[in-house]
Backbone as numpy.savetxt, mean C-alpha at the origin, in Angstrom:
# Nx Ny Nz CAx CAy CAz Cx Cy Cz
2.30 2.83 25.96 1.68 3.56 24.86 2.50 3.34 23.58
1.84 3.05 22.48 2.53 2.81 21.22 3.05 4.12 20.63
4.14 4.06 19.84 4.70 5.28 19.25 4.02 5.70 17.95
2.88 5.13 17.65 2.10 5.50 16.47 0.64 5.19 16.76
-0.27 5.79 15.94 -1.71 5.54 16.12 -2.32 5.26 14.75
-2.91 4.09 14.61 -3.60 3.76 13.36 -4.82 4.66 13.23
-5.00 5.27 12.05 -6.11 6.18 11.79 -7.33 5.47 11.22
-7.06 4.50 10.35 -8.16 3.78 9.71 -7.58 2.56 9.01
-8.47 1.62 8.68 -8.07 0.56 7.77 -8.05 1.22 6.40
-6.88 1.29 5.83 -6.70 2.06 4.60 -7.10 1.34 3.34
-6.68 0.10 3.19 -7.08 -0.67 2.03 -6.86 -2.15 2.28
-7.51 -2.95 1.45 -7.36 -4.39 1.51 -7.02 -4.86 0.09
-6.13 -5.84 0.02 -5.75 -6.41 -1.27 -6.16 -7.88 -1.26
-6.97 -8.26 -2.25 -7.52 -9.60 -2.32 -7.05 -10.30 -3.59
-6.84 -11.60 -3.49 -6.55 -12.41 -4.67 -7.87 -12.79 -5.33
-7.86 -12.86 -6.65 -9.06 -13.17 -7.42 -8.78 -14.32 -8.38
-9.73 -15.24 -8.50 -9.56 -16.36 -9.43 -9.77 -15.91 -10.87
-10.60 -14.90 -11.08 -10.86 -14.34 -12.40 -10.84 -12.83 -12.21
-9.72 -12.21 -12.54 -9.52 -10.79 -12.25 -10.59 -9.91 -12.91
-10.88 -10.13 -14.18 -11.86 -9.28 -14.85 -13.25 -9.43 -14.24
-13.63 -10.65 -13.90 -14.93 -10.87 -13.27 -15.01 -10.09 -11.94
-13.93 -10.14 -11.17 -13.93 -9.42 -9.89 -13.93 -7.91 -10.09
-13.17 -7.41 -11.06 -13.20 -5.97 -11.36 -14.60 -5.56 -11.76
-15.24 -6.35 -12.61 -16.62 -6.04 -13.03 -17.56 -5.99 -11.82
-17.41 -6.93 -10.90 -18.26 -6.95 -9.71 -18.06 -5.68 -8.89
-16.79 -5.35 -8.58 -16.53 -4.19 -7.73 -16.93 -2.88 -8.40
-16.78 -2.78 -9.73 -17.13 -1.54 -10.41 -18.62 -1.47 -10.73
-19.19 -2.53 -11.27 -20.58 -2.49 -11.71 -21.60 -2.74 -10.60
-21.22 -3.54 -9.60 -22.16 -3.85 -8.53 -21.98 -2.94 -7.32
-20.72 -2.59 -7.01 -20.46 -1.77 -5.82 -20.09 -0.33 -6.13
-19.86 0.01 -7.39 -19.61 1.40 -7.76 -18.17 1.87 -7.61
-17.21 0.97 -7.43 -15.81 1.37 -7.36 -15.35 1.87 -8.73
-14.29 2.67 -8.75 -13.69 3.15 -9.98 -12.24 2.66 -10.04
-11.75 2.38 -11.23 -10.37 1.91 -11.41 -9.43 3.11 -11.36
-8.38 3.01 -10.53 -7.35 4.04 -10.46 -6.14 3.69 -11.32
-5.64 2.47 -11.18 -4.46 2.02 -11.91 -4.55 0.52 -12.14
-3.77 0.06 -13.11 -3.71 -1.36 -13.45 -2.24 -1.76 -13.62
-1.84 -2.86 -12.99 -0.54 -3.46 -13.23 -0.73 -4.63 -14.19
0.02 -4.68 -15.27 -0.08 -5.83 -16.17 0.61 -7.05 -15.58
0.39 -8.18 -16.20 0.99 -9.46 -15.79 2.51 -9.34 -15.63
3.16 -8.54 -16.47 4.62 -8.40 -16.41 5.08 -7.74 -15.11
4.22 -6.93 -14.48 4.59 -6.25 -13.22 4.24 -7.09 -12.01
3.08 -7.74 -12.05 2.60 -8.57 -10.95 1.99 -9.83 -11.56
2.50 -11.00 -11.23 1.91 -12.22 -11.79 0.40 -12.26 -11.53
-0.37 -12.45 -12.59 -1.82 -12.45 -12.48 -2.44 -11.10 -12.75
-1.62 -10.04 -12.77 -2.13 -8.68 -12.94 -2.70 -8.14 -11.64
-2.89 -6.83 -11.58 -3.40 -6.19 -10.36 -4.18 -4.95 -10.75
-5.33 -4.75 -10.12 -6.18 -3.60 -10.40 -6.46 -2.87 -9.09
-6.23 -1.55 -9.09 -6.46 -0.70 -7.92 -7.81 -0.01 -8.09
-8.67 -0.13 -7.07 -10.03 0.41 -7.13 -10.28 1.39 -5.99
-11.08 2.41 -6.25 -11.38 3.40 -5.22 -12.87 3.67 -5.15
-13.31 4.06 -3.93 -14.71 4.46 -3.75 -14.77 5.85 -3.10
-13.60 6.43 -2.86 -13.50 7.80 -2.32 -12.26 8.43 -2.92
-11.66 9.41 -2.27 -10.51 10.09 -2.85 -9.19 9.35 -2.65
-9.14 8.32 -1.79 -7.92 7.52 -1.66 -7.61 6.85 -2.99
-6.34 6.77 -3.33 -5.94 6.12 -4.58 -6.58 4.74 -4.73
-6.60 3.98 -3.63 -7.29 2.68 -3.66 -7.77 2.31 -2.27
-8.93 1.68 -2.23 -9.48 1.12 -0.99 -9.48 -0.40 -1.09
-9.58 -0.90 -2.32 -9.50 -2.33 -2.61 -8.57 -2.48 -3.80
-7.69 -3.46 -3.73 -6.89 -3.84 -4.90 -7.10 -5.34 -5.10
-7.14 -5.73 -6.35 -7.36 -7.13 -6.70 -6.15 -7.65 -7.45
-5.66 -8.83 -7.03 -4.54 -9.49 -7.68 -5.06 -10.75 -8.34
-4.81 -10.91 -9.62 -5.27 -12.09 -10.34 -4.45 -13.32 -10.00
-4.91 -14.45 -10.49 -4.14 -15.68 -10.35 -4.35 -16.47 -9.08
-5.49 -16.27 -8.40 -5.74 -17.09 -7.21 -5.72 -18.55 -7.63
-4.97 -19.35 -6.91 -4.70 -20.74 -7.31 -5.96 -21.60 -7.40
-6.86 -21.48 -6.45 -8.01 -22.38 -6.40 -9.29 -21.54 -6.51
-9.95 -21.59 -7.67 -11.18 -20.82 -7.81 -12.38 -21.53 -7.18
-12.24 -21.87 -5.93 -13.31 -22.56 -5.22 -13.82 -21.65 -4.12
-14.19 -22.22 -3.00 -14.66 -21.41 -1.88 -13.50 -20.87 -1.06
-12.28 -21.25 -1.41 -11.12 -20.70 -0.69 -10.96 -19.23 -1.06
-10.71 -18.41 -0.07 -10.49 -16.99 -0.29 -9.06 -16.67 0.13
-8.47 -15.68 -0.51 -7.10 -15.35 -0.18 -6.94 -13.85 0.05
-6.47 -13.51 1.24 -6.13 -12.13 1.56 -4.70 -11.90 1.14
-4.46 -10.88 0.35 -3.09 -10.53 -0.04 -2.46 -9.71 1.07
-3.09 -8.57 1.44 -2.63 -7.82 2.61 -3.69 -6.83 3.08
-3.54 -6.41 4.32 -4.42 -5.43 4.95 -3.54 -4.25 5.35
-3.99 -3.04 5.05 -3.17 -1.85 5.29 -3.85 -0.89 6.25
-3.03 -0.26 7.08 -3.50 0.70 8.07 -2.80 2.04 7.84
-3.60 3.10 7.81 -3.06 4.44 7.61 -2.70 5.08 8.94
-1.58 5.83 8.95 -1.22 6.66 10.09 -1.18 8.11 9.61
-1.24 9.04 10.55 -1.37 10.46 10.21 -0.06 11.11 9.80
1.08 10.59 10.27 2.36 11.26 9.99 3.39 10.27 9.49
4.34 10.78 8.75 5.46 9.98 8.28 6.30 9.47 9.46
6.46 10.30 10.48 7.22 9.87 11.66 6.66 8.58 12.25
5.34 8.43 12.20 4.72 7.23 12.76 5.10 5.97 11.99
5.29 6.08 10.69 5.74 4.92 9.90 7.13 4.51 10.38
8.01 5.48 10.56 9.37 5.20 11.04 9.35 4.61 12.45
8.50 5.18 13.31 8.43 4.65 14.68 7.83 3.25 14.70
6.88 2.99 13.81 6.31 1.65 13.71 7.39 0.66 13.30
8.22 1.03 12.31 9.32 0.15 11.88 10.23 -0.17 13.05
10.57 0.84 13.82 11.46 0.65 14.98 10.83 -0.31 15.99
9.57 -0.10 16.31 8.89 -0.96 17.28 8.79 -2.40 16.76
8.45 -2.56 15.49 8.34 -3.90 14.91 9.68 -4.63 15.01
10.74 -3.95 14.71 12.07 -4.57 14.82 12.38 -4.94 16.27
12.09 -4.03 17.19 12.35 -4.31 18.61 11.59 -5.53 19.10
10.41 -5.77 18.53 9.57 -6.90 18.96 9.81 -8.16 18.13
10.79 -8.11 17.24 11.13 -9.29 16.45 10.13 -9.65 15.37
9.34 -8.67 14.94 8.35 -8.91 13.89 9.06 -8.92 12.53
8.71 -9.89 11.69 9.34 -10.00 10.37 8.84 -8.89 9.45
9.74 -8.02 9.03 9.43 -6.97 8.06 9.73 -7.53 6.68
8.75 -7.46 5.78 8.92 -8.03 4.44 9.16 -6.96 3.37
8.87 -5.70 3.68 9.14 -4.60 2.75 9.08 -3.29 3.51
9.92 -2.37 3.09 9.80 -0.99 3.57 10.20 -0.08 2.43
9.60 1.09 2.38 9.91 2.06 1.33 8.64 2.55 0.66
8.69 2.61 -0.68 7.54 3.08 -1.45 7.33 2.13 -2.62
6.11 1.69 -2.79 5.74 0.87 -3.96 5.47 1.83 -5.12
4.76 1.40 -6.10 4.54 2.21 -7.30 3.23 2.98 -7.20
2.14 2.45 -7.77 0.86 3.17 -7.80 0.42 3.52 -6.39
-0.05 4.76 -6.21 -0.47 5.22 -4.89 0.64 5.92 -4.14
1.86 5.60 -4.42 3.13 6.15 -3.92 3.22 6.35 -2.40
2.44 5.59 -1.63 2.52 5.72 -0.18 3.87 5.20 0.33
4.32 5.75 1.44 5.53 5.29 2.12 5.06 4.32 3.21
5.68 3.14 3.25 5.11 2.08 4.09 6.16 1.13 4.64
5.73 0.44 5.69 6.45 -0.72 6.20 5.44 -1.87 6.18
5.87 -3.00 5.58 5.00 -4.18 5.48 5.63 -5.28 6.32
4.77 -6.04 7.01 5.26 -7.03 7.97 4.24 -8.14 8.12
4.65 -9.21 8.81 3.77 -10.36 8.99 3.24 -10.43 10.41
1.96 -10.79 10.54 1.40 -11.03 11.87 1.78 -12.47 12.28
1.43 -12.90 13.50 1.84 -14.24 13.95 1.36 -15.39 13.07
0.27 -15.19 12.30 -0.22 -16.24 11.42 0.30 -16.09 9.99
1.18 -15.14 9.77 1.76 -14.95 8.44 0.96 -14.05 7.52
-0.07 -13.35 8.03 -0.81 -12.40 7.21 0.06 -11.16 6.97
0.06 -10.70 5.74 0.84 -9.52 5.38 0.06 -8.27 5.76
0.66 -7.42 6.61 0.05 -6.17 7.06 0.93 -5.00 6.63
0.33 -3.83 6.50 1.06 -2.63 6.07 0.64 -1.45 6.92
1.61 -0.64 7.32 1.34 0.66 7.95 1.93 1.69 6.99
1.09 2.67 6.60 1.53 3.61 5.56 1.12 5.04 5.86
1.76 5.95 5.14 1.45 7.38 5.13 1.59 7.87 3.70
0.79 8.86 3.33 0.99 9.58 2.07 0.38 8.96 0.83
-0.71 8.22 0.97 -1.37 7.65 -0.21 -1.92 8.77 -1.08
-1.68 8.69 -2.38 -2.24 9.67 -3.31 -3.74 9.80 -3.12
-4.24 11.00 -3.32 -5.68 11.27 -3.28 -6.13 11.60 -4.70
-7.33 11.16 -5.05 -7.88 11.36 -6.39 -9.00 12.39 -6.27
-8.91 13.45 -7.04 -9.94 14.49 -7.00 -11.18 14.12 -7.81
-12.13 15.02 -7.83 -13.40 14.74 -8.51 -13.21 14.56 -10.01
-12.11 15.08 -10.57 -11.87 14.91 -12.00 -11.37 13.50 -12.33
-10.96 12.73 -11.32 -10.56 11.34 -11.52 -9.16 11.14 -12.07
-8.35 12.18 -12.09 -7.00 12.07 -12.62 -6.07 11.40 -11.61
-5.34 10.38 -12.07 -4.37 9.70 -11.22 -2.96 10.10 -11.64
-2.01 9.87 -10.74 -0.61 10.17 -11.01 -0.14 9.33 -12.21
0.53 9.93 -13.18 1.05 9.13 -14.30 2.15 8.17 -13.85
2.22 7.03 -14.51 3.20 5.99 -14.16 4.63 6.52 -14.14
4.93 7.49 -14.98 6.28 8.05 -15.06 6.69 8.72 -13.74
5.73 9.05 -12.89 6.02 9.70 -11.61 6.10 8.74 -10.44
5.84 7.45 -10.66 5.97 6.49 -9.57 7.42 6.40 -9.16
7.69 6.24 -7.87 9.06 6.13 -7.37 9.13 4.92 -6.44
9.59 3.78 -6.97 9.72 2.57 -6.17 11.03 2.64 -5.40
10.96 2.64 -4.08 12.14 2.71 -3.22 12.08 1.57 -2.22
13.25 1.05 -1.82 13.31 -0.14 -0.98 13.75 0.10 0.46
13.80 1.34 0.88 13.97 1.67 2.29 13.15 2.92 2.57
12.81 3.12 3.83 12.09 4.34 4.19 12.96 5.55 3.91
14.26 5.42 4.16 15.18 6.54 3.93 15.22 6.94 2.46
15.26 5.94 1.55 15.26 6.25 0.12 13.93 6.88 -0.30
12.84 6.43 0.30 11.52 6.99 -0.03 11.45 8.47 0.34
12.06 8.82 1.47 12.08 10.22 1.88 13.00 11.04 0.97
14.14 10.46 0.59 15.13 11.17 -0.21 14.72 11.36 -1.67
13.82 10.51 -2.18 13.46 10.56 -3.60 11.94 10.60 -3.77
11.29 11.68 -3.36 9.83 11.73 -3.45 9.35 11.98 -4.88
8.16 11.49 -5.20 7.56 11.83 -6.49 7.04 13.26 -6.44
6.78 13.88 -7.59 6.24 15.24 -7.59 4.99 15.35 -6.72
4.96 16.38 -5.89 3.79 16.66 -5.07 3.78 16.00 -3.71
4.60 14.98 -3.50 4.66 14.34 -2.18 5.79 15.02 -1.39
5.48 15.46 -0.18 6.46 16.16 0.65 6.69 15.35 1.92
7.63 14.39 1.86 7.88 13.52 3.01 8.88 14.15 3.98
8.35 14.88 4.95 9.19 15.56 5.93 9.05 14.88 7.28
10.18 14.51 7.84 10.18 13.92 9.19 10.29 15.04 10.21
9.41 15.05 11.19 9.52 16.02 12.28 10.70 15.67 13.18
11.00 14.38 13.28 12.12 13.89 14.09 13.14 13.23 13.17
14.13 13.99 12.66 15.10 13.42 11.73 16.00 12.35 12.33
15.98 12.19 13.65 16.79 11.12 14.26 16.21 9.74 13.94
15.00 9.69 13.40 14.40 8.42 13.03 15.05 7.83 11.77
15.74 8.67 10.99 16.44 8.18 9.81 17.60 7.29 10.23
17.73 6.15 9.57 18.84 5.24 9.86 20.00 5.57 8.93
21.18 5.58 9.49 22.39 5.83 8.71 22.89 4.52 8.16
23.36 4.53 6.89 23.95 3.33 6.31 25.28 3.03 6.97
25.52 1.75 7.23 26.79 1.36 7.84 27.90 1.31 6.85
């Protein structure tokens, strides 16, 4: 039995050959709403976070896809878990199985706490907890409240306003050597 349970496919991040054209398609044709935007200086090609429910984002688009042909590019696929402990247990299991972890901690927009890793074919996958929710008023967390952290332990120690990252099992925290 695994030490965590995936709740849902949380979001997908796709590369786009023409970012504005893709944003227009997702917003005007499919009804998504923009939550946040990263400029070129933050992410090469720029990045737009889109939502169709209360999750901060269900689809994110990254500009700068190299070949605007029939080639498609998946940036990453993310899976939500119900508890923060499950993110920590997932990290432990991934390490035990020799899976390459490419990031852990908290990114910026959405402020979820996550572990990102590669599948056997090199696809970037994410297991996360604590994605911001957007209410009916459409207000998103201001950029000044984003907390980018590079370990799960730092993400727990330095939460943004309103996020309460409590581990039920504090032994999951790794001590610095």
